[in-house]
PDB file of N, CA, C and O in Angstrom:
ATOM      1  N   MET A   1      12.953  70.357 121.183  1.00  0.00           N
ATOM      2  CA  MET A   1      12.930  69.309 120.182  1.00  0.00           C
ATOM      3  C   MET A   1      11.478  69.047 119.772  1.00  0.00           C
ATOM      4  O   MET A   1      10.580  68.969 120.610  1.00  0.00           O
ATOM      5  N   THR A   2      11.280  68.915 118.479  1.00  0.00           N
ATOM      6  CA  THR A   2       9.956  68.586 117.954  1.00  0.00           C
ATOM      7  C   THR A   2       9.954  67.124 117.534  1.00  0.00           C
ATOM      8  O   THR A   2      10.819  66.684 116.777  1.00  0.00           O
ATOM      9  N   ILE A   3       8.977  66.377 118.029  1.00  0.00           N
ATOM     10  CA  ILE A   3       8.860  64.962 117.680  1.00  0.00           C
ATOM     11  C   ILE A   3       7.557  64.748 116.925  1.00  0.00           C
ATOM     12  O   ILE A   3       6.472  65.061 117.416  1.00  0.00           O
ATOM     13  N   TYR A   4       7.690  64.210 115.729  1.00  0.00           N
ATOM     14  CA  TYR A   4       6.533  63.865 114.911  1.00  0.00           C
ATOM     15  C   TYR A   4       6.280  62.366 115.045  1.00  0.00           C
ATOM     16  O   TYR A   4       7.222  61.576 115.105  1.00  0.00           O
ATOM     17  N   LEU A   5       5.026  61.985 115.091  1.00  0.00           N
ATOM     18  CA  LEU A   5       4.662  60.568 115.205  1.00  0.00           C
ATOM     19  C   LEU A   5       4.042  60.102 113.895  1.00  0.00           C
ATOM     20  O   LEU A   5       3.068  60.685 113.419  1.00  0.00           O
ATOM     21  N   THR A   6       4.609  59.052 113.317  1.00  0.00           N
ATOM     22  CA  THR A   6       4.031  58.503 112.094  1.00  0.00           C
ATOM     23  C   THR A   6       2.779  57.706 112.448  1.00  0.00           C
ATOM     24  O   THR A   6       2.581  57.320 113.600  1.00  0.00           O
ATOM     25  N   SER A   7       1.945  57.468 111.452  1.00  0.00           N
ATOM     26  CA  SER A   7       0.734  56.675 111.694  1.00  0.00           C
ATOM     27  C   SER A   7       1.101  55.256 112.119  1.00  0.00           C
ATOM     28  O   SER A   7       0.397  54.649 112.926  1.00  0.00           O
ATOM     29  N   LYS A   8       2.197  54.727 111.580  1.00  0.00           N
ATOM     30  CA  LYS A   8       2.654  53.387 111.959  1.00  0.00           C
ATOM     31  C   LYS A   8       3.036  53.358 113.443  1.00  0.00           C
ATOM     32  O   LYS A   8       2.702  52.415 114.160  1.00  0.00           O
ATOM     33  N   PHE A   9       3.736  54.397 113.889  1.00  0.00           N
ATOM     34  CA  PHE A   9       4.111  54.485 115.299  1.00  0.00           C
ATOM     35  C   PHE A   9       2.867  54.551 116.183  1.00  0.00           C
ATOM     36  O   PHE A   9       2.770  53.832 117.177  1.00  0.00           O
ATOM     37  N   LYS A  10       1.921  55.410 115.822  1.00  0.00           N
ATOM     38  CA  LYS A  10       0.698  55.565 116.619  1.00  0.00           C
ATOM     39  C   LYS A  10      -0.070  54.253 116.733  1.00  0.00           C
ATOM     40  O   LYS A  10      -0.568  53.905 117.804  1.00  0.00           O
ATOM     41  N   LYS A  11      -0.161  53.539 115.633  1.00  0.00           N
ATOM     42  CA  LYS A  11      -0.890  52.263 115.622  1.00  0.00           C
ATOM     43  C   LYS A  11      -0.187  51.245 116.526  1.00  0.00           C
ATOM     44  O   LYS A  11      -0.833  50.564 117.322  1.00  0.00           O
ATOM     45  N   ALA A  12       1.134  51.147 116.396  1.00  0.00           N
ATOM     46  CA  ALA A  12       1.902  50.199 117.209  1.00  0.00           C
ATOM     47  C   ALA A  12       1.831  50.579 118.690  1.00  0.00           C
ATOM     48  O   ALA A  12       1.732  49.706 119.552  1.00  0.00           O
ATOM     49  N   TYR A  13       1.881  51.870 118.982  1.00  0.00           N
ATOM     50  CA  TYR A  13       1.828  52.344 120.368  1.00  0.00           C
ATOM     51  C   TYR A  13       0.511  51.958 121.023  1.00  0.00           C
ATOM     52  O   TYR A  13       0.495  51.507 122.168  1.00  0.00           O
ATOM     53  N   ARG A  14      -0.591  52.130 120.307  1.00  0.00           N
ATOM     54  CA  ARG A  14      -1.909  51.791 120.855  1.00  0.00           C
ATOM     55  C   ARG A  14      -2.003  50.325 121.260  1.00  0.00           C
ATOM     56  O   ARG A  14      -2.753  49.984 122.174  1.00  0.00           O
ATOM     57  N   ARG A  15      -1.258  49.464 120.598  1.00  0.00           N
ATOM     58  CA  ARG A  15      -1.311  48.016 120.856  1.00  0.00           C
ATOM     59  C   ARG A  15      -0.405  47.560 121.995  1.00  0.00           C
ATOM     60  O   ARG A  15      -0.456  46.395 122.387  1.00  0.00           O
ATOM     61  N   LEU A  16       0.407  48.440 122.524  1.00  0.00           N
ATOM     62  CA  LEU A  16       1.367  48.064 123.566  1.00  0.00           C
ATOM     63  C   LEU A  16       0.690  47.840 124.910  1.00  0.00           C
ATOM     64  O   LEU A  16      -0.356  48.427 125.190  1.00  0.00           O
ATOM     65  N   PRO A  17       1.288  46.989 125.743  1.00  0.00           N
ATOM     66  CA  PRO A  17       0.804  46.846 127.118  1.00  0.00           C
ATOM     67  C   PRO A  17       0.959  48.180 127.854  1.00  0.00           C
ATOM     68  O   PRO A  17       1.850  48.968 127.538  1.00  0.00           O
ATOM     69  N   LYS A  18       0.101  48.425 128.820  1.00  0.00           N
ATOM     70  CA  LYS A  18       0.095  49.689 129.563  1.00  0.00           C
ATOM     71  C   LYS A  18       1.450  49.999 130.188  1.00  0.00           C
ATOM     72  O   LYS A  18       1.900  51.144 130.147  1.00  0.00           O
ATOM     73  N   GLN A  19       2.104  48.997 130.764  1.00  0.00           N
ATOM     74  CA  GLN A  19       3.390  49.241 131.424  1.00  0.00           C
ATOM     75  C   GLN A  19       4.466  49.676 130.434  1.00  0.00           C
ATOM     76  O   GLN A  19       5.341  50.466 130.789  1.00  0.00           O
ATOM     77  N   ILE A  20       4.419  49.181 129.215  1.00  0.00           N
ATOM     78  CA  ILE A  20       5.396  49.586 128.194  1.00  0.00           C
ATOM     79  C   ILE A  20       5.104  51.017 127.743  1.00  0.00           C
ATOM     80  O   ILE A  20       6.030  51.792 127.505  1.00  0.00           O
ATOM     81  N   LYS A  21       3.838  51.366 127.626  1.00  0.00           N
ATOM     82  CA  LYS A  21       3.471  52.749 127.278  1.00  0.00           C
ATOM     83  C   LYS A  21       4.020  53.724 128.317  1.00  0.00           C
ATOM     84  O   LYS A  21       4.542  54.784 127.972  1.00  0.00           O
ATOM     85  N   GLU A  22       3.900  53.356 129.583  1.00  0.00           N
ATOM     86  CA  GLU A  22       4.405  54.217 130.655  1.00  0.00           C
ATOM     87  C   GLU A  22       5.926  54.362 130.578  1.00  0.00           C
ATOM     88  O   GLU A  22       6.463  55.457 130.742  1.00  0.00           O
ATOM     89  N   LYS A  23       6.612  53.248 130.327  1.00  0.00           N
ATOM     90  CA  LYS A  23       8.075  53.300 130.185  1.00  0.00           C
ATOM     91  C   LYS A  23       8.470  54.150 128.987  1.00  0.00           C
ATOM     92  O   LYS A  23       9.430  54.918 129.052  1.00  0.00           O
ATOM     93  N   ALA A  24       7.722  54.011 127.885  1.00  0.00           N
ATOM     94  CA  ALA A  24       8.017  54.775 126.670  1.00  0.00           C
ATOM     95  C   ALA A  24       7.876  56.278 126.928  1.00  0.00           C
ATOM     96  O   ALA A  24       8.677  57.068 126.429  1.00  0.00           O
ATOM     97  N   LYS A  25       6.875  56.670 127.693  1.00  0.00           N
ATOM     98  CA  LYS A  25       6.690  58.093 128.025  1.00  0.00           C
ATOM     99  C   LYS A  25       7.878  58.612 128.822  1.00  0.00           C
ATOM    100  O   LYS A  25       8.364  59.716 128.577  1.00  0.00           O
ATOM    101  N   GLU A  26       8.344  57.812 129.778  1.00  0.00           N
ATOM    102  CA  GLU A  26       9.501  58.220 130.586  1.00  0.00           C
ATOM    103  C   GLU A  26      10.753  58.337 129.717  1.00  0.00           C
ATOM    104  O   GLU A  26      11.525  59.284 129.866  1.00  0.00           O
ATOM    105  N   LYS A  27      10.953  57.385 128.818  1.00  0.00           N
ATOM    106  CA  LYS A  27      12.136  57.420 127.957  1.00  0.00           C
ATOM    107  C   LYS A  27      12.058  58.580 126.973  1.00  0.00           C
ATOM    108  O   LYS A  27      13.087  59.136 126.589  1.00  0.00           O
ATOM    109  N   GLU A  28      10.847  58.950 126.561  1.00  0.00           N
ATOM    110  CA  GLU A  28      10.700  60.104 125.662  1.00  0.00           C
ATOM    111  C   GLU A  28      11.176  61.374 126.357  1.00  0.00           C
ATOM    112  O   GLU A  28      11.808  62.222 125.728  1.00  0.00           O
ATOM    113  N   LYS A  29      10.881  61.514 127.643  1.00  0.00           N
ATOM    114  CA  LYS A  29      11.345  62.681 128.405  1.00  0.00           C
ATOM    115  C   LYS A  29      12.869  62.747 128.416  1.00  0.00           C
ATOM    116  O   LYS A  29      13.453  63.816 128.236  1.00  0.00           O
ATOM    117  N   VAL A  30      13.504  61.600 128.626  1.00  0.00           N
ATOM    118  CA  VAL A  30      14.970  61.536 128.614  1.00  0.00           C
ATOM    119  C   VAL A  30      15.477  61.886 127.215  1.00  0.00           C
ATOM    120  O   VAL A  30      16.440  62.640 127.074  1.00  0.00           O
ATOM    121  N   PHE A  31      14.832  61.341 126.183  1.00  0.00           N
ATOM    122  CA  PHE A  31      15.211  61.584 124.785  1.00  0.00           C
ATOM    123  C   PHE A  31      15.157  63.072 124.458  1.00  0.00           C
ATOM    124  O   PHE A  31      16.058  63.594 123.801  1.00  0.00           O
ATOM    125  N   ARG A  32      14.120  63.754 124.907  1.00  0.00           N
ATOM    126  CA  ARG A  32      13.981  65.181 124.626  1.00  0.00           C
ATOM    127  C   ARG A  32      15.134  65.995 125.218  1.00  0.00           C
ATOM    128  O   ARG A  32      15.545  67.002 124.642  1.00  0.00           O
ATOM    129  N   LYS A  33      15.649  65.562 126.355  1.00  0.00           N
ATOM    130  CA  LYS A  33      16.770  66.262 126.987  1.00  0.00           C
ATOM    131  C   LYS A  33      18.078  65.982 126.260  1.00  0.00           C
ATOM    132  O   LYS A  33      18.963  66.836 126.219  1.00  0.00           O
ATOM    133  N   GLY A  34      18.203  64.793 125.691  1.00  0.00           N
ATOM    134  CA  GLY A  34      19.424  64.427 124.981  1.00  0.00           C
ATOM    135  C   GLY A  34      19.270  63.078 124.334  1.00  0.00           C
ATOM    136  O   GLY A  34      19.253  62.063 125.031  1.00  0.00           O
ATOM    137  N   PRO A  35      19.155  63.029 123.001  1.00  0.00           N
ATOM    138  CA  PRO A  35      18.891  61.763 122.319  1.00  0.00           C
ATOM    139  C   PRO A  35      19.997  60.715 122.450  1.00  0.00           C
ATOM    140  O   PRO A  35      19.796  59.550 122.107  1.00  0.00           O
ATOM    141  N   PHE A  36      21.153  61.127 122.942  1.00  0.00           N
ATOM    142  CA  PHE A  36      22.253  60.169 123.092  1.00  0.00           C
ATOM    143  C   PHE A  36      22.584  59.894 124.561  1.00  0.00           C
ATOM    144  O   PHE A  36      23.688  59.453 124.879  1.00  0.00           O
ATOM    145  N   ASN A  37      21.639  60.151 125.442  1.00  0.00           N
ATOM    146  CA  ASN A  37      21.800  59.843 126.861  1.00  0.00           C
ATOM    147  C   ASN A  37      22.073  58.342 127.001  1.00  0.00           C
ATOM    148  O   ASN A  37      21.445  57.533 126.319  1.00  0.00           O
ATOM    149  N   SER A  38      22.986  57.977 127.861  1.00  0.00           N
ATOM    150  CA  SER A  38      23.373  56.565 128.000  1.00  0.00           C
ATOM    151  C   SER A  38      22.221  55.670 128.456  1.00  0.00           C
ATOM    152  O   SER A  38      22.235  54.470 128.182  1.00  0.00           O
ATOM    153  N   GLN A  39      21.224  56.229 129.147  1.00  0.00           N
ATOM    154  CA  GLN A  39      20.059  55.441 129.573  1.00  0.00           C
ATOM    155  C   GLN A  39      19.275  54.886 128.383  1.00  0.00           C
ATOM    156  O   GLN A  39      18.586  53.873 128.501  1.00  0.00           O
ATOM    157  N   LEU A  40      19.386  55.558 127.240  1.00  0.00           N
ATOM    158  CA  LEU A  40      18.592  55.194 126.066  1.00  0.00           C
ATOM    159  C   LEU A  40      19.237  54.119 125.192  1.00  0.00           C
ATOM    160  O   LEU A  40      18.552  53.434 124.432  1.00  0.00           O
ATOM    161  N   GLU A  41      20.546  53.978 125.305  1.00  0.00           N
ATOM    162  CA  GLU A  41      21.276  53.038 124.443  1.00  0.00           C
ATOM    163  C   GLU A  41      20.981  53.310 122.961  1.00  0.00           C
ATOM    164  O   GLU A  41      20.740  52.385 122.186  1.00  0.00           O
ATOM    165  N   THR A  42      21.003  54.579 122.586  1.00  0.00           N
ATOM    166  CA  THR A  42      20.727  54.993 121.205  1.00  0.00           C
ATOM    167  C   THR A  42      21.780  54.421 120.273  1.00  0.00           C
ATOM    168  O   THR A  42      22.976  54.462 120.564  1.00  0.00           O
ATOM    169  N   HIS A  43      21.321  53.890 119.151  1.00  0.00           N
ATOM    170  CA  HIS A  43      22.249  53.319 118.183  1.00  0.00           C
ATOM    171  C   HIS A  43      21.706  53.467 116.768  1.00  0.00           C
ATOM    172  O   HIS A  43      20.496  53.491 116.540  1.00  0.00           O
ATOM    173  N   ARG A  44      22.643  53.565 115.822  1.00  0.00           N
ATOM    174  CA  ARG A  44      22.284  53.646 114.407  1.00  0.00           C
ATOM    175  C   ARG A  44      21.972  52.234 113.919  1.00  0.00           C
ATOM    176  O   ARG A  44      22.608  51.263 114.330  1.00  0.00           O
ATOM    177  N   LEU A  45      20.990  52.141 113.041  1.00  0.00           N
ATOM    178  CA  LEU A  45      20.626  50.837 112.493  1.00  0.00           C
ATOM    179  C   LEU A  45      21.434  50.557 111.227  1.00  0.00           C
ATOM    180  O   LEU A  45      22.100  51.445 110.696  1.00  0.00           O
ATOM    181  N   HIS A  46      21.369  49.336 110.759  1.00  0.00           N
ATOM    182  CA  HIS A  46      22.164  48.901 109.609  1.00  0.00           C
ATOM    183  C   HIS A  46      21.262  48.338 108.524  1.00  0.00           C
ATOM    184  O   HIS A  46      20.051  48.209 108.705  1.00  0.00           O
ATOM    185  N   GLY A  47      21.867  48.006 107.398  1.00  0.00           N
ATOM    186  CA  GLY A  47      21.128  47.377 106.304  1.00  0.00           C
ATOM    187  C   GLY A  47      20.077  48.299 105.713  1.00  0.00           C
ATOM    188  O   GLY A  47      20.343  49.472 105.453  1.00  0.00           O
ATOM    189  N   LYS A  48      18.894  47.769 105.506  1.00  0.00           N
ATOM    190  CA  LYS A  48      17.834  48.561 104.868  1.00  0.00           C
ATOM    191  C   LYS A  48      17.357  49.721 105.739  1.00  0.00           C
ATOM    192  O   LYS A  48      16.667  50.618 105.256  1.00  0.00           O
ATOM    193  N   HIS A  49      17.721  49.705 107.017  1.00  0.00           N
ATOM    194  CA  HIS A  49      17.335  50.774 107.938  1.00  0.00           C
ATOM    195  C   HIS A  49      18.514  51.691 108.274  1.00  0.00           C
ATOM    196  O   HIS A  49      18.506  52.341 109.319  1.00  0.00           O
ATOM    197  N   LYS A  50      19.516  51.752 107.413  1.00  0.00           N
ATOM    198  CA  LYS A  50      20.748  52.475 107.727  1.00  0.00           C
ATOM    199  C   LYS A  50      20.558  53.976 107.960  1.00  0.00           C
ATOM    200  O   LYS A  50      21.429  54.622 108.544  1.00  0.00           O
ATOM    201  N   ASP A  51      19.436  54.537 107.514  1.00  0.00           N
ATOM    202  CA  ASP A  51      19.180  55.960 107.726  1.00  0.00           C
ATOM    203  C   ASP A  51      18.439  56.234 109.035  1.00  0.00           C
ATOM    204  O   ASP A  51      18.121  57.383 109.342  1.00  0.00           O
ATOM    205  N   TYR A  52      18.168  55.188 109.800  1.00  0.00           N
ATOM    206  CA  TYR A  52      17.375  55.310 111.012  1.00  0.00           C
ATOM    207  C   TYR A  52      18.197  55.002 112.260  1.00  0.00           C
ATOM    208  O   TYR A  52      19.295  54.451 112.196  1.00  0.00           O
ATOM    209  N   TRP A  53      17.619  55.380 113.391  1.00  0.00           N
ATOM    210  CA  TRP A  53      18.221  55.150 114.689  1.00  0.00           C
ATOM    211  C   TRP A  53      17.192  54.457 115.568  1.00  0.00           C
ATOM    212  O   TRP A  53      16.015  54.391 115.212  1.00  0.00           O
ATOM    213  N   ALA A  54      17.622  53.943 116.709  1.00  0.00           N
ATOM    214  CA  ALA A  54      16.690  53.354 117.673  1.00  0.00           C
ATOM    215  C   ALA A  54      17.229  53.585 119.074  1.00  0.00           C
ATOM    216  O   ALA A  54      18.433  53.728 119.284  1.00  0.00           O
ATOM    217  N   PHE A  55      16.301  53.616 120.031  1.00  0.00           N
ATOM    218  CA  PHE A  55      16.697  53.644 121.435  1.00  0.00           C
ATOM    219  C   PHE A  55      15.815  52.691 122.215  1.00  0.00           C
ATOM    220  O   PHE A  55      14.711  52.348 121.791  1.00  0.00           O
ATOM    221  N   SER A  56      16.319  52.273 123.358  1.00  0.00           N
ATOM    222  CA  SER A  56      15.649  51.255 124.163  1.00  0.00           C
ATOM    223  C   SER A  56      14.604  51.859 125.091  1.00  0.00           C
ATOM    224  O   SER A  56      14.835  52.873 125.750  1.00  0.00           O
ATOM    225  N   VAL A  57      13.449  51.206 125.120  1.00  0.00           N
ATOM    226  CA  VAL A  57      12.412  51.521 126.099  1.00  0.00           C
ATOM    227  C   VAL A  57      12.648  50.636 127.321  1.00  0.00           C
ATOM    228  O   VAL A  57      12.587  51.097 128.461  1.00  0.00           O
ATOM    229  N   ASP A  58      12.919  49.357 127.061  1.00  0.00           N
ATOM    230  CA  ASP A  58      13.358  48.398 128.083  1.00  0.00           C
ATOM    231  C   ASP A  58      14.191  47.342 127.376  1.00  0.00           C
ATOM    232  O   ASP A  58      14.660  47.579 126.263  1.00  0.00           O
ATOM    233  N   LYS A  59      14.385  46.191 127.989  1.00  0.00           N
ATOM    234  CA  LYS A  59      15.236  45.165 127.371  1.00  0.00           C
ATOM    235  C   LYS A  59      14.674  44.622 126.066  1.00  0.00           C
ATOM    236  O   LYS A  59      15.436  44.175 125.209  1.00  0.00           O
ATOM    237  N   SER A  60      13.364  44.651 125.898  1.00  0.00           N
ATOM    238  CA  SER A  60      12.741  44.071 124.709  1.00  0.00           C
ATOM    239  C   SER A  60      12.221  45.092 123.702  1.00  0.00           C
ATOM    240  O   SER A  60      12.198  44.820 122.501  1.00  0.00           O
ATOM    241  N   TYR A  61      11.810  46.243 124.169  1.00  0.00           N
ATOM    242  CA  TYR A  61      11.134  47.216 123.296  1.00  0.00           C
ATOM    243  C   TYR A  61      12.048  48.357 122.877  1.00  0.00           C
ATOM    244  O   TYR A  61      12.881  48.827 123.651  1.00  0.00           O
ATOM    245  N   ARG A  62      11.872  48.793 121.627  1.00  0.00           N
ATOM    246  CA  ARG A  62      12.675  49.858 121.036  1.00  0.00           C
ATOM    247  C   ARG A  62      11.769  50.870 120.351  1.00  0.00           C
ATOM    248  O   ARG A  62      10.650  50.551 119.951  1.00  0.00           O
ATOM    249  N   ILE A  63      12.265  52.084 120.223  1.00  0.00           N
ATOM    250  CA  ILE A  63      11.622  53.091 119.388  1.00  0.00           C
ATOM    251  C   ILE A  63      12.572  53.382 118.233  1.00  0.00           C
ATOM    252  O   ILE A  63      13.729  53.745 118.442  1.00  0.00           O
ATOM    253  N   MET A  64      12.065  53.217 117.011  1.00  0.00           N
ATOM    254  CA  MET A  64      12.836  53.513 115.814  1.00  0.00           C
ATOM    255  C   MET A  64      12.506  54.950 115.405  1.00  0.00           C
ATOM    256  O   MET A  64      11.340  55.344 115.365  1.00  0.00           O
ATOM    257  N   PHE A  65      13.549  55.726 115.104  1.00  0.00           N
ATOM    258  CA  PHE A  65      13.321  57.124 114.748  1.00  0.00           C
ATOM    259  C   PHE A  65      14.303  57.594 113.688  1.00  0.00           C
ATOM    260  O   PHE A  65      15.267  56.909 113.348  1.00  0.00           O
ATOM    261  N   GLN A  66      14.021  58.792 113.176  1.00  0.00           N
ATOM    262  CA  GLN A  66      14.876  59.400 112.163  1.00  0.00           C
ATOM    263  C   GLN A  66      15.026  60.882 112.484  1.00  0.00           C
ATOM    264  O   GLN A  66      14.047  61.561 112.793  1.00  0.00           O
ATOM    265  N   PHE A  67      16.255  61.376 112.407  1.00  0.00           N
ATOM    266  CA  PHE A  67      16.479  62.810 112.536  1.00  0.00           C
ATOM    267  C   PHE A  67      16.034  63.463 111.234  1.00  0.00           C
ATOM    268  O   PHE A  67      16.365  62.978 110.152  1.00  0.00           O
ATOM    269  N   LEU A  68      15.293  64.552 111.328  1.00  0.00           N
ATOM    270  CA  LEU A  68      14.754  65.207 110.134  1.00  0.00           C
ATOM    271  C   LEU A  68      15.542  66.438 109.708  1.00  0.00           C
ATOM    272  O   LEU A  68      15.311  66.986 108.630  1.00  0.00           O
ATOM    273  N   ASN A  69      16.481  66.878 110.564  1.00  0.00           N
ATOM    274  CA  ASN A  69      17.329  68.004 110.184  1.00  0.00           C
ATOM    275  C   ASN A  69      18.729  67.815 110.771  1.00  0.00           C
ATOM    276  O   ASN A  69      18.945  66.992 111.661  1.00  0.00           O
ATOM    277  N   ALA A  70      19.657  68.590 110.254  1.00  0.00           N
ATOM    278  CA  ALA A  70      21.064  68.436 110.649  1.00  0.00           C
ATOM    279  C   ALA A  70      21.314  68.809 112.107  1.00  0.00           C
ATOM    280  O   ALA A  70      22.239  68.286 112.728  1.00  0.00           O
ATOM    281  N   THR A  71      20.506  69.701 112.658  1.00  0.00           N
ATOM    282  CA  THR A  71      20.709  70.130 114.040  1.00  0.00           C
ATOM    283  C   THR A  71      20.078  69.169 115.050  1.00  0.00           C
ATOM    284  O   THR A  71      20.189  69.363 116.261  1.00  0.00           O
ATOM    285  N   LYS A  72      19.418  68.135 114.538  1.00  0.00           N
ATOM    286  CA  LYS A  72      18.803  67.093 115.371  1.00  0.00           C
ATOM    287  C   LYS A  72      17.744  67.656 116.330  1.00  0.00           C
ATOM    288  O   LYS A  72      17.584  67.167 117.448  1.00  0.00           O
ATOM    289  N   THR A  73      17.029  68.681 115.877  1.00  0.00           N
ATOM    290  CA  THR A  73      15.962  69.271 116.678  1.00  0.00           C
ATOM    291  C   THR A  73      14.578  68.816 116.207  1.00  0.00           C
ATOM    292  O   THR A  73      13.577  69.062 116.879  1.00  0.00           O
ATOM    293  N   LYS A  74      14.529  68.158 115.060  1.00  0.00           N
ATOM    294  CA  LYS A  74      13.274  67.600 114.553  1.00  0.00           C
ATOM    295  C   LYS A  74      13.473  66.109 114.322  1.00  0.00           C
ATOM    296  O   LYS A  74      14.413  65.683 113.652  1.00  0.00           O
ATOM    297  N   VAL A  75      12.560  65.326 114.896  1.00  0.00           N
ATOM    298  CA  VAL A  75      12.685  63.870 114.867  1.00  0.00           C
ATOM    299  C   VAL A  75      11.331  63.266 114.521  1.00  0.00           C
ATOM    300  O   VAL A  75      10.287  63.781 114.922  1.00  0.00           O
ATOM    301  N   ALA A  76      11.362  62.183 113.783  1.00  0.00           N
ATOM    302  CA  ALA A  76      10.137  61.411 113.515  1.00  0.00           C
ATOM    303  C   ALA A  76      10.271  60.066 114.208  1.00  0.00           C
ATOM    304  O   ALA A  76      11.225  59.327 113.966  1.00  0.00           O
ATOM    305  N   PHE A  77       9.309  59.750 115.072  1.00  0.00           N
ATOM    306  CA  PHE A  77       9.238  58.418 115.655  1.00  0.00           C
ATOM    307  C   PHE A  77       8.518  57.544 114.633  1.00  0.00           C
ATOM    308  O   PHE A  77       7.355  57.783 114.307  1.00  0.00           O
ATOM    309  N   LEU A  78       9.219  56.535 114.136  1.00  0.00           N
ATOM    310  CA  LEU A  78       8.715  55.711 113.034  1.00  0.00           C
ATOM    311  C   LEU A  78       7.958  54.474 113.491  1.00  0.00           C
ATOM    312  O   LEU A  78       6.956  54.094 112.885  1.00  0.00           O
ATOM    313  N   ASN A  79       8.436  53.848 114.557  1.00  0.00           N
ATOM    314  CA  ASN A  79       7.824  52.599 115.009  1.00  0.00           C
ATOM    315  C   ASN A  79       8.247  52.326 116.449  1.00  0.00           C
ATOM    316  O   ASN A  79       9.239  52.866 116.937  1.00  0.00           O
ATOM    317  N   ILE A  80       7.476  51.482 117.109  1.00  0.00           N
ATOM    318  CA  ILE A  80       7.807  51.065 118.469  1.00  0.00           C
ATOM    319  C   ILE A  80       7.415  49.592 118.602  1.00  0.00           C
ATOM    320  O   ILE A  80       6.363  49.173 118.120  1.00  0.00           O
ATOM    321  N   GLY A  81       8.266  48.822 119.257  1.00  0.00           N
ATOM    322  CA  GLY A  81       7.972  47.401 119.460  1.00  0.00           C
ATOM    323  C   GLY A  81       9.231  46.629 119.787  1.00  0.00           C
ATOM    324  O   GLY A  81      10.270  47.204 120.110  1.00  0.00           O
ATOM    325  N   THR A  82       9.117  45.321 119.698  1.00  0.00           N
ATOM    326  CA  THR A  82      10.263  44.441 119.945  1.00  0.00           C
ATOM    327  C   THR A  82      11.170  44.481 118.710  1.00  0.00           C
ATOM    328  O   THR A  82      10.952  45.285 117.804  1.00  0.00           O
ATOM    329  N   HIS A  83      12.165  43.631 118.680  1.00  0.00           N
ATOM    330  CA  HIS A  83      13.087  43.600 117.539  1.00  0.00           C
ATOM    331  C   HIS A  83      12.380  43.278 116.215  1.00  0.00           C
ATOM    332  O   HIS A  83      12.969  43.444 115.148  1.00  0.00           O
ATOM    333  N   LYS A  84      11.146  42.828 116.275  1.00  0.00           N
ATOM    334  CA  LYS A  84      10.388  42.545 115.058  1.00  0.00           C
ATOM    335  C   LYS A  84      10.168  43.809 114.218  1.00  0.00           C
ATOM    336  O   LYS A  84       9.889  43.705 113.024  1.00  0.00           O
ATOM    337  N   ILE A  85      10.287  44.981 114.809  1.00  0.00           N
ATOM    338  CA  ILE A  85      10.081  46.216 114.032  1.00  0.00           C
ATOM    339  C   ILE A  85      11.149  46.405 112.961  1.00  0.00           C
ATOM    340  O   ILE A  85      10.954  47.181 112.026  1.00  0.00           O
ATOM    341  N   TYR A  86      12.264  45.712 113.085  1.00  0.00           N
ATOM    342  CA  TYR A  86      13.345  45.846 112.128  1.00  0.00           C
ATOM    343  C   TYR A  86      13.137  44.992 110.877  1.00  0.00           C
ATOM    344  O   TYR A  86      13.875  45.130 109.902  1.00  0.00           O
ATOM    345  N   LYS A  87      12.154  44.128 110.902  1.00  0.00           N
ATOM    346  CA  LYS A  87      11.932  43.232 109.753  1.00  0.00           C
ATOM    347  C   LYS A  87      11.021  43.843 108.733  1.00  0.00           C
ATOM    348  O   LYS A  87      10.734  43.221 107.710  1.00  0.00           O
TER     349      LYS A  87
END
C-alpha cells in the first residue's frame, strides 16, 4: 500500500503530542495490513466529507483519508486530529 501525506496532514501531525504521534505510527502499521481492521474502527464520513474515510488513533484522535484508486492500494492521509478536523 502506498500512503501519500498531504501538507495539511503533515502540519497537523507536527503539532500533535508525542504520545499521539506514537499511537498514530502503530495504527498506520495496522492500516497498511488492512484498512478495515476492527482495531481501526474505519468508517465512511458523511455530508461535505462523503468521499472520505476516517479511522481511530485513540478515543479522541482520528486520521481522515481518501482511497485514490479502486483497488484501495493508494491512499492519501488528509488530516489528523480530534473531531474538529471534520469542520
